[in-house]
TORKOL-4160 file (C-alpha; in steps of 0.2 Angstrom, whole numbers, padded with zeros to 4 digits, m for minus):
266
<pt num="1" X="m0001" Y="0002" Z="0000"/>
<pt num="2" X="0005" Y="0017" Z="m0006"/>
<pt num="3" X="m0001" Y="0031" Z="0003"/>
<pt num="4" X="0000" Y="0049" Z="m0003"/>
<pt num="5" X="m0002" Y="0061" Z="0008"/>
<pt num="6" X="m0002" Y="0081" Z="0007"/>
<pt num="7" X="0012" Y="0092" Z="0016"/>
<pt num="8" X="0004" Y="0105" Z="0030"/>
<pt num="9" X="0005" Y="0122" Z="0027"/>
<pt num="10" X="0015" Y="0126" Z="0045"/>
<pt num="11" X="0031" Y="0112" Z="0050"/>
<pt num="12" X="0041" Y="0112" Z="0065"/>
<pt num="13" X="0054" Y="0123" Z="0064"/>
<pt num="14" X="0071" Y="0121" Z="0076"/>
<pt num="15" X="0079" Y="0107" Z="0084"/>
<pt num="16" X="0100" Y="0102" Z="0078"/>
<pt num="17" X="0104" Y="0091" Z="0068"/>
<pt num="18" X="0116" Y="0090" Z="0052"/>
<pt num="19" X="0107" Y="0103" Z="0036"/>
<pt num="20" X="0101" Y="0096" Z="0023"/>
<pt num="21" X="0108" Y="0080" Z="0007"/>
<pt num="22" X="0098" Y="0080" Z="m0006"/>
<pt num="23" X="0107" Y="0064" Z="m0013"/>
<pt num="24" X="0095" Y="0056" Z="0003"/>
<pt num="25" X="0082" Y="0060" Z="m0001"/>
<pt num="26" X="0070" Y="0045" Z="m0009"/>
<pt num="27" X="0066" Y="0046" Z="m0028"/>
<pt num="28" X="0082" Y="0048" Z="m0033"/>
<pt num="29" X="0075" Y="0052" Z="m0051"/>
<pt num="30" X="0068" Y="0069" Z="m0046"/>
<pt num="31" X="0084" Y="0076" Z="m0038"/>
<pt num="32" X="0089" Y="0088" Z="m0052"/>
<pt num="33" X="0069" Y="0094" Z="m0051"/>
<pt num="34" X="0072" Y="0099" Z="m0036"/>
<pt num="35" X="0090" Y="0107" Z="m0036"/>
<pt num="36" X="0081" Y="0118" Z="m0048"/>
<pt num="37" X="0067" Y="0124" Z="m0035"/>
<pt num="38" X="0075" Y="0125" Z="m0019"/>
<pt num="39" X="0089" Y="0135" Z="m0031"/>
<pt num="40" X="0079" Y="0146" Z="m0037"/>
<pt num="41" X="0067" Y="0147" Z="m0020"/>
<pt num="42" X="0084" Y="0151" Z="m0007"/>
<pt num="43" X="0087" Y="0166" Z="m0023"/>
<pt num="44" X="0072" Y="0176" Z="m0024"/>
<pt num="45" X="0069" Y="0173" Z="m0002"/>
<pt num="46" X="0091" Y="0181" Z="0000"/>
<pt num="47" X="0081" Y="0195" Z="m0012"/>
<pt num="48" X="0066" Y="0207" Z="m0013"/>
<pt num="49" X="0058" Y="0200" Z="0005"/>
<pt num="50" X="0043" Y="0210" Z="m0004"/>
<pt num="51" X="0043" Y="0200" Z="m0022"/>
<pt num="52" X="0045" Y="0184" Z="m0014"/>
<pt num="53" X="0029" Y="0186" Z="0001"/>
<pt num="54" X="0019" Y="0192" Z="m0013"/>
<pt num="55" X="0026" Y="0176" Z="m0024"/>
<pt num="56" X="0025" Y="0163" Z="m0011"/>
<pt num="57" X="0007" Y="0172" Z="m0002"/>
<pt num="58" X="0011" Y="0178" Z="0013"/>
<pt num="59" X="0008" Y="0194" Z="0026"/>
<pt num="60" X="0016" Y="0205" Z="0031"/>
<pt num="61" X="0015" Y="0194" Z="0050"/>
<pt num="62" X="0023" Y="0179" Z="0041"/>
<pt num="63" X="0039" Y="0184" Z="0033"/>
<pt num="64" X="0048" Y="0175" Z="0045"/>
<pt num="65" X="0046" Y="0163" Z="0032"/>
<pt num="66" X="0055" Y="0171" Z="0019"/>
<pt num="67" X="0068" Y="0173" Z="0029"/>
<pt num="68" X="0067" Y="0155" Z="0034"/>
<pt num="69" X="0069" Y="0148" Z="0015"/>
<pt num="70" X="0084" Y="0160" Z="0010"/>
<pt num="71" X="0093" Y="0149" Z="0022"/>
<pt num="72" X="0087" Y="0132" Z="0017"/>
<pt num="73" X="0102" Y="0125" Z="0013"/>
<pt num="74" X="0112" Y="0125" Z="0029"/>
<pt num="75" X="0095" Y="0123" Z="0040"/>
<pt num="76" X="0096" Y="0107" Z="0052"/>
<pt num="77" X="0087" Y="0092" Z="0041"/>
<pt num="78" X="0074" Y="0082" Z="0052"/>
<pt num="79" X="0064" Y="0066" Z="0048"/>
<pt num="80" X="0048" Y="0076" Z="0036"/>
<pt num="81" X="0038" Y="0068" Z="0049"/>
<pt num="82" X="0044" Y="0079" Z="0062"/>
<pt num="83" X="0045" Y="0091" Z="0050"/>
<pt num="84" X="0024" Y="0095" Z="0048"/>
<pt num="85" X="0013" Y="0095" Z="0058"/>
<pt num="86" X="m0004" Y="0102" Z="0057"/>
<pt num="87" X="m0022" Y="0091" Z="0061"/>
<pt num="88" X="m0019" Y="0079" Z="0047"/>
<pt num="89" X="m0002" Y="0073" Z="0056"/>
<pt num="90" X="m0008" Y="0079" Z="0070"/>
<pt num="91" X="m0023" Y="0064" Z="0070"/>
<pt num="92" X="m0008" Y="0051" Z="0063"/>
<pt num="93" X="0005" Y="0053" Z="0077"/>
<pt num="94" X="0018" Y="0047" Z="0068"/>
<pt num="95" X="0028" Y="0047" Z="0083"/>
<pt num="96" X="0014" Y="0037" Z="0094"/>
<pt num="97" X="0012" Y="0023" Z="0083"/>
<pt num="98" X="0015" Y="0005" Z="0090"/>
<pt num="99" X="0035" Y="m0002" Z="0081"/>
<pt num="100" X="0025" Y="m0012" Z="0068"/>
<pt num="101" X="0013" Y="0004" Z="0064"/>
<pt num="102" X="0030" Y="0013" Z="0064"/>
<pt num="103" X="0039" Y="0001" Z="0051"/>
<pt num="104" X="0024" Y="0001" Z="0041"/>
<pt num="105" X="0021" Y="0021" Z="0040"/>
<pt num="106" X="0041" Y="0024" Z="0032"/>
<pt num="107" X="0037" Y="0009" Z="0019"/>
<pt num="108" X="0023" Y="0017" Z="0012"/>
<pt num="109" X="0019" Y="0035" Z="0017"/>
<pt num="110" X="0024" Y="0045" Z="0003"/>
<pt num="111" X="0022" Y="0065" Z="0009"/>
<pt num="112" X="0018" Y="0076" Z="m0007"/>
<pt num="113" X="0027" Y="0096" Z="m0007"/>
<pt num="114" X="0030" Y="0111" Z="m0018"/>
<pt num="115" X="0047" Y="0112" Z="m0013"/>
<pt num="116" X="0053" Y="0094" Z="m0015"/>
<pt num="117" X="0040" Y="0084" Z="m0026"/>
<pt num="118" X="0039" Y="0070" Z="m0016"/>
<pt num="119" X="0047" Y="0063" Z="0002"/>
<pt num="120" X="0044" Y="0049" Z="0013"/>
<pt num="121" X="0043" Y="0053" Z="0034"/>
<pt num="122" X="0061" Y="0048" Z="0036"/>
<pt num="123" X="0067" Y="0060" Z="0023"/>
<pt num="124" X="0075" Y="0073" Z="0031"/>
<pt num="125" X="0072" Y="0090" Z="0026"/>
<pt num="126" X="0074" Y="0108" Z="0035"/>
<pt num="127" X="0057" Y="0117" Z="0040"/>
<pt num="128" X="0054" Y="0127" Z="0023"/>
<pt num="129" X="0039" Y="0138" Z="0015"/>
<pt num="130" X="0033" Y="0133" Z="m0002"/>
<pt num="131" X="0016" Y="0128" Z="m0006"/>
<pt num="132" X="0006" Y="0117" Z="m0022"/>
<pt num="133" X="0002" Y="0133" Z="m0030"/>
<pt num="134" X="0015" Y="0146" Z="m0029"/>
<pt num="135" X="0017" Y="0148" Z="m0044"/>
<pt num="136" X="0039" Y="0154" Z="m0046"/>
<pt num="137" X="0047" Y="0168" Z="m0056"/>
<pt num="138" X="0059" Y="0157" Z="m0067"/>
<pt num="139" X="0052" Y="0140" Z="m0065"/>
<pt num="140" X="0033" Y="0143" Z="m0067"/>
<pt num="141" X="0015" Y="0137" Z="m0057"/>
<pt num="142" X="0024" Y="0121" Z="m0045"/>
<pt num="143" X="0010" Y="0110" Z="m0050"/>
<pt num="144" X="0016" Y="0112" Z="m0068"/>
<pt num="145" X="0031" Y="0110" Z="m0065"/>
<pt num="146" X="0033" Y="0096" Z="m0055"/>
<pt num="147" X="0021" Y="0085" Z="m0068"/>
<pt num="148" X="0034" Y="0080" Z="m0079"/>
<pt num="149" X="0047" Y="0070" Z="m0066"/>
<pt num="150" X="0032" Y="0067" Z="m0057"/>
<pt num="151" X="0026" Y="0052" Z="m0072"/>
<pt num="152" X="0041" Y="0045" Z="m0075"/>
<pt num="153" X="0045" Y="0039" Z="m0056"/>
<pt num="154" X="0028" Y="0037" Z="m0049"/>
<pt num="155" X="0020" Y="0022" Z="m0056"/>
<pt num="156" X="0039" Y="0011" Z="m0050"/>
<pt num="157" X="0036" Y="0019" Z="m0033"/>
<pt num="158" X="0016" Y="0014" Z="m0035"/>
<pt num="159" X="0023" Y="m0006" Z="m0033"/>
<pt num="160" X="0011" Y="m0016" Z="m0037"/>
<pt num="161" X="m0003" Y="m0015" Z="m0021"/>
<pt num="162" X="m0016" Y="m0004" Z="m0018"/>
<pt num="163" X="m0011" Y="0017" Z="m0019"/>
<pt num="164" X="m0022" Y="0026" Z="m0006"/>
<pt num="165" X="m0021" Y="0043" Z="m0013"/>
<pt num="166" X="m0027" Y="0057" Z="0000"/>
<pt num="167" X="m0021" Y="0074" Z="m0005"/>
<pt num="168" X="m0029" Y="0089" Z="m0008"/>
<pt num="169" X="m0033" Y="0098" Z="m0026"/>
<pt num="170" X="m0018" Y="0107" Z="m0032"/>
<pt num="171" X="m0004" Y="0093" Z="m0025"/>
<pt num="172" X="m0015" Y="0081" Z="m0034"/>
<pt num="173" X="m0011" Y="0093" Z="m0049"/>
<pt num="174" X="0005" Y="0086" Z="m0048"/>
<pt num="175" X="0003" Y="0067" Z="m0052"/>
<pt num="176" X="m0012" Y="0061" Z="m0059"/>
<pt num="177" X="m0012" Y="0041" Z="m0057"/>
<pt num="178" X="m0014" Y="0034" Z="m0073"/>
<pt num="179" X="m0017" Y="0017" Z="m0081"/>
<pt num="180" X="m0017" Y="0000" Z="m0074"/>
<pt num="181" X="m0010" Y="0011" Z="m0058"/>
<pt num="182" X="m0027" Y="0023" Z="m0056"/>
<pt num="183" X="m0037" Y="0005" Z="m0056"/>
<pt num="184" X="m0029" Y="0001" Z="m0040"/>
<pt num="185" X="m0031" Y="0021" Z="m0034"/>
<pt num="186" X="m0046" Y="0027" Z="m0021"/>
<pt num="187" X="m0046" Y="0045" Z="m0018"/>
<pt num="188" X="m0055" Y="0047" Z="m0002"/>
<pt num="189" X="m0066" Y="0059" Z="0003"/>
<pt num="190" X="m0073" Y="0065" Z="0019"/>
<pt num="191" X="m0093" Y="0071" Z="0023"/>
<pt num="192" X="m0103" Y="0076" Z="0037"/>
<pt num="193" X="m0120" Y="0070" Z="0036"/>
<pt num="194" X="m0135" Y="0082" Z="0050"/>
<pt num="195" X="m0152" Y="0078" Z="0046"/>
<pt num="196" X="m0158" Y="0094" Z="0046"/>
<pt num="197" X="m0177" Y="0096" Z="0046"/>
<pt num="198" X="m0179" Y="0075" Z="0043"/>
<pt num="199" X="m0171" Y="0078" Z="0027"/>
<pt num="200" X="m0151" Y="0069" Z="0027"/>
<pt num="201" X="m0136" Y="0086" Z="0022"/>
<pt num="202" X="m0120" Y="0081" Z="0016"/>
<pt num="203" X="m0105" Y="0094" Z="0020"/>
<pt num="204" X="m0086" Y="0093" Z="0018"/>
<pt num="205" X="m0079" Y="0102" Z="0032"/>
<pt num="206" X="m0061" Y="0106" Z="0029"/>
<pt num="207" X="m0052" Y="0104" Z="0047"/>
<pt num="208" X="m0062" Y="0088" Z="0049"/>
<pt num="209" X="m0059" Y="0081" Z="0034"/>
<pt num="210" X="m0037" Y="0079" Z="0036"/>
<pt num="211" X="m0040" Y="0075" Z="0055"/>
<pt num="212" X="m0052" Y="0062" Z="0049"/>
<pt num="213" X="m0042" Y="0054" Z="0036"/>
<pt num="214" X="m0026" Y="0057" Z="0047"/>
<pt num="215" X="m0034" Y="0045" Z="0060"/>
<pt num="216" X="m0040" Y="0034" Z="0043"/>
<pt num="217" X="m0021" Y="0030" Z="0039"/>
<pt num="218" X="m0016" Y="0028" Z="0057"/>
<pt num="219" X="m0030" Y="0015" Z="0061"/>
<pt num="220" X="m0028" Y="0006" Z="0044"/>
<pt num="221" X="m0005" Y="0004" Z="0050"/>
<pt num="222" X="m0010" Y="0002" Z="0066"/>
<pt num="223" X="m0022" Y="m0013" Z="0063"/>
<pt num="224" X="m0011" Y="m0022" Z="0052"/>
<pt num="225" X="m0021" Y="m0018" Z="0037"/>
<pt num="226" X="m0014" Y="m0018" Z="0020"/>
<pt num="227" X="m0027" Y="m0018" Z="0006"/>
<pt num="228" X="m0018" Y="m0024" Z="m0013"/>
<pt num="229" X="m0034" Y="m0015" Z="m0019"/>
<pt num="230" X="m0050" Y="m0003" Z="m0019"/>
<pt num="231" X="m0060" Y="m0016" Z="m0018"/>
<pt num="232" X="m0051" Y="m0024" Z="m0002"/>
<pt num="233" X="m0050" Y="m0007" Z="0007"/>
<pt num="234" X="m0067" Y="m0002" Z="0009"/>
<pt num="235" X="m0070" Y="m0020" Z="0018"/>
<pt num="236" X="m0054" Y="m0014" Z="0029"/>
<pt num="237" X="m0062" Y="0004" Z="0032"/>
<pt num="238" X="m0080" Y="m0006" Z="0035"/>
<pt num="239" X="m0071" Y="m0017" Z="0048"/>
<pt num="240" X="m0066" Y="m0003" Z="0059"/>
<pt num="241" X="m0079" Y="0005" Z="0062"/>
<pt num="242" X="m0080" Y="0017" Z="0046"/>
<pt num="243" X="m0096" Y="0019" Z="0034"/>
<pt num="244" X="m0087" Y="0022" Z="0020"/>
<pt num="245" X="m0098" Y="0024" Z="0005"/>
<pt num="246" X="m0087" Y="0018" Z="m0013"/>
<pt num="247" X="m0088" Y="0020" Z="m0030"/>
<pt num="248" X="m0081" Y="0010" Z="m0045"/>
<pt num="249" X="m0074" Y="0018" Z="m0059"/>
<pt num="250" X="m0087" Y="0016" Z="m0074"/>
<pt num="251" X="m0071" Y="0010" Z="m0086"/>
<pt num="252" X="m0053" Y="0001" Z="m0084"/>
<pt num="253" X="m0040" Y="0017" Z="m0080"/>
<pt num="254" X="m0048" Y="0025" Z="m0068"/>
<pt num="255" X="m0049" Y="0028" Z="m0052"/>
<pt num="256" X="m0059" Y="0023" Z="m0037"/>
<pt num="257" X="m0068" Y="0036" Z="m0027"/>
<pt num="258" X="m0074" Y="0033" Z="m0009"/>
<pt num="259" X="m0084" Y="0043" Z="0006"/>
<pt num="260" X="m0081" Y="0039" Z="0022"/>
<pt num="261" X="m0096" Y="0047" Z="0030"/>
<pt num="262" X="m0096" Y="0052" Z="0046"/>
<pt num="263" X="m0109" Y="0062" Z="0061"/>
<pt num="264" X="m0099" Y="0068" Z="0072"/>
<pt num="265" X="m0087" Y="0081" Z="0072"/>
<pt num="266" X="m0070" Y="0078" Z="0083"/>
């Protein structure tokens, strides 16, 4: 099973340790593309701060993120699983996983990134600020920039089993599974169900959507679940107590769509 995750907007800073070693990152086929993004991002943030904040979509209160990006080459690097924080990662709680589940997470989780393309949770990276929605002056929109290099490495990274795609739309734009890989890919949407005046109303709640996805991945890892395809994933999630509605693709080469329906927000 390969689980595709979005990064978090906020990232942990501080700590001690060696700086980034780009050649040590997973998916070495992305090395050249990573180097190009890193070079332009560092150069941008070492120059005109106002321009950098405009490109990165940062407010005055986040001006410190520009200086942080300017120092990426020498900044402390830590495992990506410690760098990414926020609702999904709090619910996933990598540090609190039992040993076997933690080992499974290290094998199966892949975090997409505007700066790195995608990294494993064990890859050592510095704290940074660069979303997939950014349009760099030289390289252009990162979602489009990453499509070619990601298309070259992701089919092999996907292996032969289930691909569980939990990315947000901005990060999903960097790689879309095709063909045989798409047929064993499942995307998940979390819906909040409420009864209003006797009628069921469903809505997507962003914060809870992220928390539920984090808990869902954690539950699969702790249970030792290893579904080989979308249909087996539906069974595994239902066995774990989730209410799941599945829509198989109408034709081969398309991903499955899964709705996880919840009645309580917490």
